[in-house]
Biotite code that builds the C-alpha atoms (Angstrom):
import biotite.structure as struc

atoms = struc.array([
    struc.Atom([121.371, -6.545, 105.606], chain_id="A", res_id=1, res_name="ILE", atom_name="CA", element="C"),
    struc.Atom([121.409, -9.979, 104.055], chain_id="A", res_id=2, res_name="LYS", atom_name="CA", element="C"),
    struc.Atom([119.234, -10.268, 100.959], chain_id="A", res_id=3, res_name="LEU", atom_name="CA", element="C"),
    struc.Atom([117.278, -13.412, 100.101], chain_id="A", res_id=4, res_name="THR", atom_name="CA", element="C"),
    struc.Atom([117.786, -15.311, 96.834], chain_id="A", res_id=5, res_name="GLU", atom_name="CA", element="C"),
    struc.Atom([114.458, -13.907, 95.627], chain_id="A", res_id=6, res_name="GLU", atom_name="CA", element="C"),
    struc.Atom([115.564, -10.350, 96.334], chain_id="A", res_id=7, res_name="GLN", atom_name="CA", element="C"),
    struc.Atom([118.921, -10.910, 94.643], chain_id="A", res_id=8, res_name="LEU", atom_name="CA", element="C"),
    struc.Atom([117.129, -12.306, 91.576], chain_id="A", res_id=9, res_name="GLY", atom_name="CA", element="C"),
    struc.Atom([115.007, -9.219, 90.965], chain_id="A", res_id=10, res_name="ARG", atom_name="CA", element="C"),
    struc.Atom([115.822, -7.025, 87.993], chain_id="A", res_id=11, res_name="THR", atom_name="CA", element="C"),
    struc.Atom([117.049, -3.589, 88.986], chain_id="A", res_id=12, res_name="LEU", atom_name="CA", element="C"),
    struc.Atom([115.318, -0.552, 87.482], chain_id="A", res_id=13, res_name="PRO", atom_name="CA", element="C"),
    struc.Atom([116.835, 0.699, 84.236], chain_id="A", res_id=14, res_name="GLY", atom_name="CA", element="C"),
    struc.Atom([117.900, 4.233, 83.331], chain_id="A", res_id=15, res_name="PRO", atom_name="CA", element="C"),
    struc.Atom([115.194, 6.893, 83.345], chain_id="A", res_id=16, res_name="VAL", atom_name="CA", element="C"),
    struc.Atom([115.240, 9.062, 80.209], chain_id="A", res_id=17, res_name="ALA", atom_name="CA", element="C"),
    struc.Atom([118.756, 7.755, 79.567], chain_id="A", res_id=18, res_name="GLY", atom_name="CA", element="C"),
    struc.Atom([120.051, 8.875, 82.983], chain_id="A", res_id=19, res_name="LEU", atom_name="CA", element="C"),
    struc.Atom([121.750, 6.112, 84.978], chain_id="A", res_id=20, res_name="GLU", atom_name="CA", element="C"),
    struc.Atom([122.949, 8.216, 87.893], chain_id="A", res_id=21, res_name="SER", atom_name="CA", element="C"),
    struc.Atom([123.146, 11.855, 88.924], chain_id="A", res_id=22, res_name="ASP", atom_name="CA", element="C"),
    struc.Atom([125.659, 13.182, 91.487], chain_id="A", res_id=23, res_name="PRO", atom_name="CA", element="C"),
    struc.Atom([123.199, 15.973, 92.392], chain_id="A", res_id=24, res_name="ALA", atom_name="CA", element="C"),
    struc.Atom([120.815, 13.331, 93.762], chain_id="A", res_id=25, res_name="LEU", atom_name="CA", element="C"),
    struc.Atom([123.456, 11.264, 95.541], chain_id="A", res_id=26, res_name="SER", atom_name="CA", element="C"),
    struc.Atom([123.960, 11.405, 99.291], chain_id="A", res_id=27, res_name="LEU", atom_name="CA", element="C"),
    struc.Atom([127.476, 10.070, 98.820], chain_id="A", res_id=28, res_name="TYR", atom_name="CA", element="C"),
    struc.Atom([128.722, 12.107, 95.865], chain_id="A", res_id=29, res_name="ALA", atom_name="CA", element="C"),
    struc.Atom([131.859, 14.052, 96.674], chain_id="A", res_id=30, res_name="THR", atom_name="CA", element="C"),
    struc.Atom([132.965, 17.423, 95.423], chain_id="A", res_id=31, res_name="GLY", atom_name="CA", element="C"),
    struc.Atom([131.065, 20.659, 95.242], chain_id="A", res_id=32, res_name="GLU", atom_name="CA", element="C"),
    struc.Atom([127.324, 20.332, 94.870], chain_id="A", res_id=33, res_name="GLN", atom_name="CA", element="C"),
    struc.Atom([124.663, 22.885, 94.053], chain_id="A", res_id=34, res_name="VAL", atom_name="CA", element="C"),
    struc.Atom([123.066, 24.093, 97.288], chain_id="A", res_id=35, res_name="ILE", atom_name="CA", element="C"),
    struc.Atom([120.245, 26.097, 95.743], chain_id="A", res_id=36, res_name="LYS", atom_name="CA", element="C"),
    struc.Atom([116.995, 25.103, 97.451], chain_id="A", res_id=37, res_name="GLY", atom_name="CA", element="C"),
    struc.Atom([118.634, 23.747, 100.602], chain_id="A", res_id=38, res_name="ARG", atom_name="CA", element="C"),
    struc.Atom([117.470, 24.847, 104.051], chain_id="A", res_id=39, res_name="ARG", atom_name="CA", element="C"),
    struc.Atom([119.403, 26.261, 107.000], chain_id="A", res_id=40, res_name="VAL", atom_name="CA", element="C"),
    struc.Atom([118.106, 26.646, 110.555], chain_id="A", res_id=41, res_name="ALA", atom_name="CA", element="C"),
    struc.Atom([119.115, 29.877, 112.311], chain_id="A", res_id=42, res_name="LEU", atom_name="CA", element="C"),
    struc.Atom([118.996, 29.262, 116.080], chain_id="A", res_id=43, res_name="LEU", atom_name="CA", element="C"),
    struc.Atom([118.040, 32.445, 117.945], chain_id="A", res_id=44, res_name="THR", atom_name="CA", element="C"),
    struc.Atom([116.621, 33.730, 121.227], chain_id="A", res_id=45, res_name="ALA", atom_name="CA", element="C"),
    struc.Atom([115.778, 37.130, 122.704], chain_id="A", res_id=46, res_name="ASP", atom_name="CA", element="C"),
    struc.Atom([118.781, 39.427, 122.330], chain_id="A", res_id=47, res_name="GLY", atom_name="CA", element="C"),
    struc.Atom([119.938, 38.060, 118.965], chain_id="A", res_id=48, res_name="VAL", atom_name="CA", element="C"),
    struc.Atom([122.048, 40.409, 116.881], chain_id="A", res_id=49, res_name="ASN", atom_name="CA", element="C"),
    struc.Atom([119.876, 41.379, 113.907], chain_id="A", res_id=50, res_name="GLU", atom_name="CA", element="C"),
    struc.Atom([122.891, 42.440, 111.832], chain_id="A", res_id=51, res_name="ALA", atom_name="CA", element="C"),
    struc.Atom([124.333, 38.938, 112.283], chain_id="A", res_id=52, res_name="SER", atom_name="CA", element="C"),
    struc.Atom([121.022, 37.352, 111.199], chain_id="A", res_id=53, res_name="VAL", atom_name="CA", element="C"),
    struc.Atom([120.833, 39.674, 108.173], chain_id="A", res_id=54, res_name="ASP", atom_name="CA", element="C"),
    struc.Atom([124.421, 38.901, 107.126], chain_id="A", res_id=55, res_name="ALA", atom_name="CA", element="C"),
    struc.Atom([123.732, 35.156, 107.316], chain_id="A", res_id=56, res_name="MET", atom_name="CA", element="C"),
    struc.Atom([120.481, 35.449, 105.398], chain_id="A", res_id=57, res_name="ARG", atom_name="CA", element="C"),
    struc.Atom([122.102, 37.603, 102.691], chain_id="A", res_id=58, res_name="ARG", atom_name="CA", element="C"),
    struc.Atom([125.050, 35.244, 102.168], chain_id="A", res_id=59, res_name="ALA", atom_name="CA", element="C"),
    struc.Atom([122.793, 32.201, 101.985], chain_id="A", res_id=60, res_name="LEU", atom_name="CA", element="C"),
    struc.Atom([120.143, 33.877, 99.788], chain_id="A", res_id=61, res_name="ALA", atom_name="CA", element="C"),
    struc.Atom([122.879, 34.657, 97.228], chain_id="A", res_id=62, res_name="GLU", atom_name="CA", element="C"),
    struc.Atom([123.319, 30.878, 96.940], chain_id="A", res_id=63, res_name="GLN", atom_name="CA", element="C"),
    struc.Atom([119.559, 30.250, 96.713], chain_id="A", res_id=64, res_name="GLY", atom_name="CA", element="C"),
    struc.Atom([119.480, 28.751, 100.227], chain_id="A", res_id=65, res_name="VAL", atom_name="CA", element="C"),
    struc.Atom([116.353, 29.183, 102.360], chain_id="A", res_id=66, res_name="HIS", atom_name="CA", element="C"),
    struc.Atom([116.678, 30.123, 106.039], chain_id="A", res_id=67, res_name="THR", atom_name="CA", element="C"),
    struc.Atom([114.247, 29.701, 108.899], chain_id="A", res_id=68, res_name="GLN", atom_name="CA", element="C"),
    struc.Atom([114.518, 31.475, 112.245], chain_id="A", res_id=69, res_name="VAL", atom_name="CA", element="C"),
    struc.Atom([114.060, 29.079, 115.152], chain_id="A", res_id=70, res_name="LEU", atom_name="CA", element="C"),
    struc.Atom([113.757, 30.092, 118.804], chain_id="A", res_id=71, res_name="ALA", atom_name="CA", element="C"),
    struc.Atom([112.755, 28.527, 122.136], chain_id="A", res_id=72, res_name="PRO", atom_name="CA", element="C"),
    struc.Atom([109.241, 29.968, 121.613], chain_id="A", res_id=73, res_name="HIS", atom_name="CA", element="C"),
    struc.Atom([106.957, 30.996, 118.738], chain_id="A", res_id=74, res_name="MET", atom_name="CA", element="C"),
    struc.Atom([106.027, 34.581, 117.903], chain_id="A", res_id=75, res_name="GLY", atom_name="CA", element="C"),
    struc.Atom([108.908, 37.039, 117.867], chain_id="A", res_id=76, res_name="PHE", atom_name="CA", element="C"),
    struc.Atom([112.351, 37.424, 119.451], chain_id="A", res_id=77, res_name="VAL", atom_name="CA", element="C"),
    struc.Atom([113.711, 40.801, 120.461], chain_id="A", res_id=78, res_name="SER", atom_name="CA", element="C"),
    struc.Atom([116.981, 41.870, 118.886], chain_id="A", res_id=79, res_name="THR", atom_name="CA", element="C"),
    struc.Atom([120.008, 43.631, 120.374], chain_id="A", res_id=80, res_name="GLU", atom_name="CA", element="C"),
    struc.Atom([119.193, 46.586, 118.161], chain_id="A", res_id=81, res_name="GLU", atom_name="CA", element="C"),
    struc.Atom([115.726, 46.956, 119.720], chain_id="A", res_id=82, res_name="GLY", atom_name="CA", element="C"),
    struc.Atom([113.748, 45.379, 116.881], chain_id="A", res_id=83, res_name="GLY", atom_name="CA", element="C"),
    struc.Atom([111.619, 42.274, 116.637], chain_id="A", res_id=84, res_name="MET", atom_name="CA", element="C"),
    struc.Atom([112.346, 39.221, 114.506], chain_id="A", res_id=85, res_name="LEU", atom_name="CA", element="C"),
    struc.Atom([109.592, 36.821, 113.410], chain_id="A", res_id=86, res_name="LYS", atom_name="CA", element="C"),
    struc.Atom([110.108, 33.210, 114.511], chain_id="A", res_id=87, res_name="VAL", atom_name="CA", element="C"),
    struc.Atom([109.381, 30.484, 111.936], chain_id="A", res_id=88, res_name="ASP", atom_name="CA", element="C"),
    struc.Atom([109.473, 27.528, 114.326], chain_id="A", res_id=89, res_name="GLY", atom_name="CA", element="C"),
    struc.Atom([110.609, 26.348, 117.733], chain_id="A", res_id=90, res_name="THR", atom_name="CA", element="C"),
    struc.Atom([113.963, 24.725, 118.406], chain_id="A", res_id=91, res_name="ILE", atom_name="CA", element="C"),
    struc.Atom([112.223, 21.833, 120.149], chain_id="A", res_id=92, res_name="GLY", atom_name="CA", element="C"),
    struc.Atom([109.497, 21.393, 117.525], chain_id="A", res_id=93, res_name="GLY", atom_name="CA", element="C"),
    struc.Atom([111.497, 21.812, 114.311], chain_id="A", res_id=94, res_name="THR", atom_name="CA", element="C"),
    struc.Atom([114.345, 19.269, 114.600], chain_id="A", res_id=95, res_name="PRO", atom_name="CA", element="C"),
    struc.Atom([117.660, 19.489, 112.785], chain_id="A", res_id=96, res_name="SER", atom_name="CA", element="C"),
    struc.Atom([116.762, 16.500, 110.603], chain_id="A", res_id=97, res_name="VAL", atom_name="CA", element="C"),
    struc.Atom([114.481, 18.882, 108.660], chain_id="A", res_id=98, res_name="LEU", atom_name="CA", element="C"),
    struc.Atom([117.433, 21.077, 107.641], chain_id="A", res_id=99, res_name="PHE", atom_name="CA", element="C"),
    struc.Atom([120.588, 20.681, 105.603], chain_id="A", res_id=100, res_name="ASP", atom_name="CA", element="C"),
    struc.Atom([122.729, 22.777, 107.958], chain_id="A", res_id=101, res_name="ALA", atom_name="CA", element="C"),
    struc.Atom([122.569, 24.911, 111.113], chain_id="A", res_id=102, res_name="VAL", atom_name="CA", element="C"),
    struc.Atom([123.880, 28.389, 111.958], chain_id="A", res_id=103, res_name="ALA", atom_name="CA", element="C"),
    struc.Atom([123.793, 30.430, 115.163], chain_id="A", res_id=104, res_name="VAL", atom_name="CA", element="C"),
    struc.Atom([123.862, 34.234, 114.831], chain_id="A", res_id=105, res_name="PRO", atom_name="CA", element="C"),
    struc.Atom([125.766, 36.272, 117.410], chain_id="A", res_id=106, res_name="GLU", atom_name="CA", element="C"),
    struc.Atom([124.230, 38.403, 120.156], chain_id="A", res_id=107, res_name="GLY", atom_name="CA", element="C"),
    struc.Atom([123.171, 38.483, 123.784], chain_id="A", res_id=108, res_name="LYS", atom_name="CA", element="C"),
    struc.Atom([120.957, 35.523, 122.879], chain_id="A", res_id=109, res_name="SER", atom_name="CA", element="C"),
    struc.Atom([123.980, 33.207, 123.134], chain_id="A", res_id=110, res_name="LEU", atom_name="CA", element="C"),
    struc.Atom([123.760, 33.037, 126.924], chain_id="A", res_id=111, res_name="GLU", atom_name="CA", element="C"),
    struc.Atom([120.148, 31.793, 126.805], chain_id="A", res_id=112, res_name="ALA", atom_name="CA", element="C"),
    struc.Atom([120.927, 29.387, 123.951], chain_id="A", res_id=113, res_name="LEU", atom_name="CA", element="C"),
    struc.Atom([123.940, 27.893, 125.766], chain_id="A", res_id=114, res_name="SER", atom_name="CA", element="C"),
    struc.Atom([121.735, 27.166, 128.800], chain_id="A", res_id=115, res_name="GLN", atom_name="CA", element="C"),
    struc.Atom([118.901, 25.672, 126.715], chain_id="A", res_id=116, res_name="CYS", atom_name="CA", element="C"),
    struc.Atom([119.077, 21.866, 126.605], chain_id="A", res_id=117, res_name="GLY", atom_name="CA", element="C"),
    struc.Atom([117.053, 21.774, 123.365], chain_id="A", res_id=118, res_name="LYS", atom_name="CA", element="C"),
    struc.Atom([119.610, 24.029, 121.656], chain_id="A", res_id=119, res_name="THR", atom_name="CA", element="C"),
    struc.Atom([122.530, 21.928, 122.877], chain_id="A", res_id=120, res_name="ARG", atom_name="CA", element="C"),
    struc.Atom([120.799, 18.756, 121.676], chain_id="A", res_id=121, res_name="HIS", atom_name="CA", element="C"),
    struc.Atom([119.967, 20.405, 118.325], chain_id="A", res_id=122, res_name="TYR", atom_name="CA", element="C"),
    struc.Atom([123.620, 21.192, 117.644], chain_id="A", res_id=123, res_name="LEU", atom_name="CA", element="C"),
    struc.Atom([124.779, 17.796, 118.870], chain_id="A", res_id=124, res_name="TRP", atom_name="CA", element="C"),
    struc.Atom([122.268, 16.046, 116.620], chain_id="A", res_id=125, res_name="GLN", atom_name="CA", element="C"),
    struc.Atom([123.277, 18.120, 113.577], chain_id="A", res_id=126, res_name="ALA", atom_name="CA", element="C"),
    struc.Atom([126.910, 17.250, 114.320], chain_id="A", res_id=127, res_name="TYR", atom_name="CA", element="C"),
    struc.Atom([126.114, 13.533, 114.513], chain_id="A", res_id=128, res_name="ARG", atom_name="CA", element="C"),
    struc.Atom([124.232, 13.773, 111.203], chain_id="A", res_id=129, res_name="HIS", atom_name="CA", element="C"),
    struc.Atom([127.403, 15.178, 109.598], chain_id="A", res_id=130, res_name="LEU", atom_name="CA", element="C"),
    struc.Atom([125.850, 18.562, 108.797], chain_id="A", res_id=131, res_name="LYS", atom_name="CA", element="C"),
    struc.Atom([127.669, 21.857, 108.445], chain_id="A", res_id=132, res_name="ALA", atom_name="CA", element="C"),
    struc.Atom([127.410, 24.094, 111.526], chain_id="A", res_id=133, res_name="ILE", atom_name="CA", element="C"),
    struc.Atom([128.266, 27.816, 111.602], chain_id="A", res_id=134, res_name="ALA", atom_name="CA", element="C"),
    struc.Atom([129.142, 29.492, 114.906], chain_id="A", res_id=135, res_name="LEU", atom_name="CA", element="C"),
    struc.Atom([130.664, 32.900, 114.113], chain_id="A", res_id=136, res_name="PRO", atom_name="CA", element="C"),
    struc.Atom([132.560, 34.960, 116.675], chain_id="A", res_id=137, res_name="GLY", atom_name="CA", element="C"),
    struc.Atom([131.268, 34.501, 120.216], chain_id="A", res_id=138, res_name="GLN", atom_name="CA", element="C"),
    struc.Atom([128.767, 31.856, 119.072], chain_id="A", res_id=139, res_name="ALA", atom_name="CA", element="C"),
    struc.Atom([131.702, 29.422, 119.147], chain_id="A", res_id=140, res_name="SER", atom_name="CA", element="C"),
    struc.Atom([131.087, 29.181, 122.919], chain_id="A", res_id=141, res_name="ALA", atom_name="CA", element="C"),
    struc.Atom([128.231, 26.822, 122.007], chain_id="A", res_id=142, res_name="LEU", atom_name="CA", element="C"),
    struc.Atom([130.813, 24.184, 121.048], chain_id="A", res_id=143, res_name="LEU", atom_name="CA", element="C"),
    struc.Atom([131.717, 23.663, 124.691], chain_id="A", res_id=144, res_name="LEU", atom_name="CA", element="C"),
    struc.Atom([128.135, 24.133, 125.922], chain_id="A", res_id=145, res_name="ALA", atom_name="CA", element="C"),
    struc.Atom([126.894, 21.465, 123.491], chain_id="A", res_id=146, res_name="SER", atom_name="CA", element="C"),
    struc.Atom([129.673, 19.006, 124.207], chain_id="A", res_id=147, res_name="GLY", atom_name="CA", element="C"),
    struc.Atom([131.034, 19.261, 120.684], chain_id="A", res_id=148, res_name="LEU", atom_name="CA", element="C"),
    struc.Atom([134.744, 18.977, 119.969], chain_id="A", res_id=149, res_name="PRO", atom_name="CA", element="C"),
    struc.Atom([136.645, 22.231, 119.628], chain_id="A", res_id=150, res_name="GLU", atom_name="CA", element="C"),
    struc.Atom([138.486, 20.802, 116.660], chain_id="A", res_id=151, res_name="ASN", atom_name="CA", element="C"),
    struc.Atom([139.620, 23.285, 114.033], chain_id="A", res_id=152, res_name="ALA", atom_name="CA", element="C"),
    struc.Atom([140.336, 20.440, 111.590], chain_id="A", res_id=153, res_name="SER", atom_name="CA", element="C"),
    struc.Atom([136.623, 19.642, 111.098], chain_id="A", res_id=154, res_name="ASP", atom_name="CA", element="C"),
    struc.Atom([135.763, 21.406, 107.802], chain_id="A", res_id=155, res_name="PRO", atom_name="CA", element="C"),
    struc.Atom([132.043, 21.428, 108.612], chain_id="A", res_id=156, res_name="GLY", atom_name="CA", element="C"),
    struc.Atom([132.336, 22.937, 112.081], chain_id="A", res_id=157, res_name="LEU", atom_name="CA", element="C"),
    struc.Atom([132.970, 26.581, 111.226], chain_id="A", res_id=158, res_name="VAL", atom_name="CA", element="C"),
    struc.Atom([133.528, 28.527, 114.440], chain_id="A", res_id=159, res_name="ALA", atom_name="CA", element="C"),
    struc.Atom([135.107, 31.625, 115.924], chain_id="A", res_id=160, res_name="GLY", atom_name="CA", element="C"),
    struc.Atom([135.723, 33.705, 112.805], chain_id="A", res_id=161, res_name="ARG", atom_name="CA", element="C"),
    struc.Atom([134.070, 36.959, 111.714], chain_id="A", res_id=162, res_name="ASP", atom_name="CA", element="C"),
    struc.Atom([130.670, 36.632, 110.023], chain_id="A", res_id=163, res_name="ILE", atom_name="CA", element="C"),
    struc.Atom([131.945, 37.040, 106.440], chain_id="A", res_id=164, res_name="ASP", atom_name="CA", element="C"),
    struc.Atom([134.716, 34.461, 106.810], chain_id="A", res_id=165, res_name="GLY", atom_name="CA", element="C"),
    struc.Atom([132.395, 32.113, 108.661], chain_id="A", res_id=166, res_name="THR", atom_name="CA", element="C"),
    struc.Atom([129.725, 32.254, 105.978], chain_id="A", res_id=167, res_name="MET", atom_name="CA", element="C"),
    struc.Atom([132.248, 31.723, 103.189], chain_id="A", res_id=168, res_name="GLN", atom_name="CA", element="C"),
    struc.Atom([133.580, 28.547, 104.857], chain_id="A", res_id=169, res_name="ASP", atom_name="CA", element="C"),
    struc.Atom([130.077, 27.448, 105.897], chain_id="A", res_id=170, res_name="PHE", atom_name="CA", element="C"),
    struc.Atom([128.818, 27.657, 102.298], chain_id="A", res_id=171, res_name="ILE", atom_name="CA", element="C"),
    struc.Atom([131.863, 25.684, 101.124], chain_id="A", res_id=172, res_name="SER", atom_name="CA", element="C"),
    struc.Atom([131.092, 23.010, 103.745], chain_id="A", res_id=173, res_name="ALA", atom_name="CA", element="C"),
    struc.Atom([127.434, 22.895, 102.652], chain_id="A", res_id=174, res_name="MET", atom_name="CA", element="C"),
    struc.Atom([128.555, 22.283, 99.063], chain_id="A", res_id=175, res_name="LYS", atom_name="CA", element="C"),
    struc.Atom([130.128, 19.019, 100.247], chain_id="A", res_id=176, res_name="GLN", atom_name="CA", element="C"),
    struc.Atom([126.614, 17.955, 101.400], chain_id="A", res_id=177, res_name="HIS", atom_name="CA", element="C"),
    struc.Atom([127.885, 16.076, 104.463], chain_id="A", res_id=178, res_name="ARG", atom_name="CA", element="C"),
    struc.Atom([131.103, 16.171, 106.474], chain_id="A", res_id=179, res_name="VAL", atom_name="CA", element="C"),
    struc.Atom([132.181, 12.595, 105.783], chain_id="A", res_id=180, res_name="TRP", atom_name="CA", element="C"),
    struc.Atom([135.509, 13.108, 107.596], chain_id="A", res_id=181, res_name="GLU", atom_name="CA", element="C"),
    struc.Atom([133.482, 13.417, 110.816], chain_id="A", res_id=182, res_name="ARG", atom_name="CA", element="C"),
    struc.Atom([131.609, 10.127, 110.441], chain_id="A", res_id=183, res_name="GLU", atom_name="CA", element="C"),
    struc.Atom([133.894, 7.840, 112.457], chain_id="A", res_id=184, res_name="LYS", atom_name="CA", element="C"),
    struc.Atom([134.371, 10.315, 115.316], chain_id="A", res_id=185, res_name="ALA", atom_name="CA", element="C"),
    struc.Atom([130.685, 11.208, 115.529], chain_id="A", res_id=186, res_name="SER", atom_name="CA", element="C"),
    struc.Atom([129.560, 7.579, 115.655], chain_id="A", res_id=187, res_name="CYS", atom_name="CA", element="C"),
    struc.Atom([131.796, 6.846, 118.635], chain_id="A", res_id=188, res_name="SER", atom_name="CA", element="C"),
    struc.Atom([131.026, 10.113, 120.434], chain_id="A", res_id=189, res_name="MET", atom_name="CA", element="C"),
    struc.Atom([128.723, 9.576, 123.427], chain_id="A", res_id=190, res_name="PRO", atom_name="CA", element="C"),
    struc.Atom([125.996, 12.108, 123.967], chain_id="A", res_id=191, res_name="MET", atom_name="CA", element="C"),
    struc.Atom([127.076, 14.103, 126.966], chain_id="A", res_id=192, res_name="GLY", atom_name="CA", element="C"),
    struc.Atom([125.070, 16.364, 129.190], chain_id="A", res_id=193, res_name="GLN", atom_name="CA", element="C"),
    struc.Atom([127.036, 19.592, 128.936], chain_id="A", res_id=194, res_name="PRO", atom_name="CA", element="C"),
    struc.Atom([126.872, 21.899, 131.912], chain_id="A", res_id=195, res_name="ALA", atom_name="CA", element="C"),
])
């Protein structure tokens, strides 16, 4: 953006209450940030593993992070254990731009999620926006289904490990706010139509 002479001549705002800058408010600050108050989308469908959802919620709640259960439809999703889980929003109607990160619990739900174009787009969009993504255990199959790289060197793409290890690395990735190492690759990555 090229600024006009008038724009360049304007006086910039001064410090507020003596504060000139604050890394906690910066999109570009590096290093560990406080994640209390951030939001994570949990992508689910019928057949989700409730223990996996609970483990994710517990780990994130300990950090003060809020989770919302998203599914292809409103109401409830059935769990592998035979229970019902309340849905907070739809995958198609609650886009990833409203969240700081995305996680997919394990379960029989993974088959439906991998075939759902809205789920694949959701993950692809979160990836392009440099957000942390957690895909524990078998949920890592969504990498291929979504057309995302199966690249273990991406610190924000936490996939294939057990739930405890996944959540530990996922929280560490969230504390970096964005996965800046991914920026160049994600900008040149065409949106595919995974099978």
